[in-house]
C-alpha positions, 0 to 999 in steps of 0.5 A: 793910205790911199798913196801908198796903194797908186804906188803899188798899182803904178809900179805893177803897171809898168813893167821896168819898176816890177823888174827892178823891184824884183831884182832888188828884192832878190840883192836884199834876200841873197844878203840877208841869207848869206848872214845868216848863213855864215853866223850858222857856220860860225856857231857849227865851228865853235861847236865843234871846236868844243866837241874836239877840246872835250874829247882830246884836251881836256884831260891836259887842260882841264877847265876850272870847276866853279863852286855853285854853293859859294856863289848862292851864298854871296848873293844870298847875303848880297840879297839879305844885305840892307842898302846904305841910307842916301843921304840928301844935300840938307842932311848930315851924319848923326855920328 
């Protein structure tokens, strides 16, 4: 841990290293902000397109309706079913 503090002190004492670290930090920050802003803009465009669809085109091209009750029944049947028995290599089926 002392080596880390020595490096930090050395960078703090050398103005050229301090300036280069600052410039690299700014580049890193700008890159991160650029990525985050592009994600935000993409999401905003998708939301705006969806709202335009809802406003103008939903009557002509309706979204398919999902029958949630049927999904629940399928899930209940799947959860209530007993798992099949897996046979080991040494076991045989007794039918």
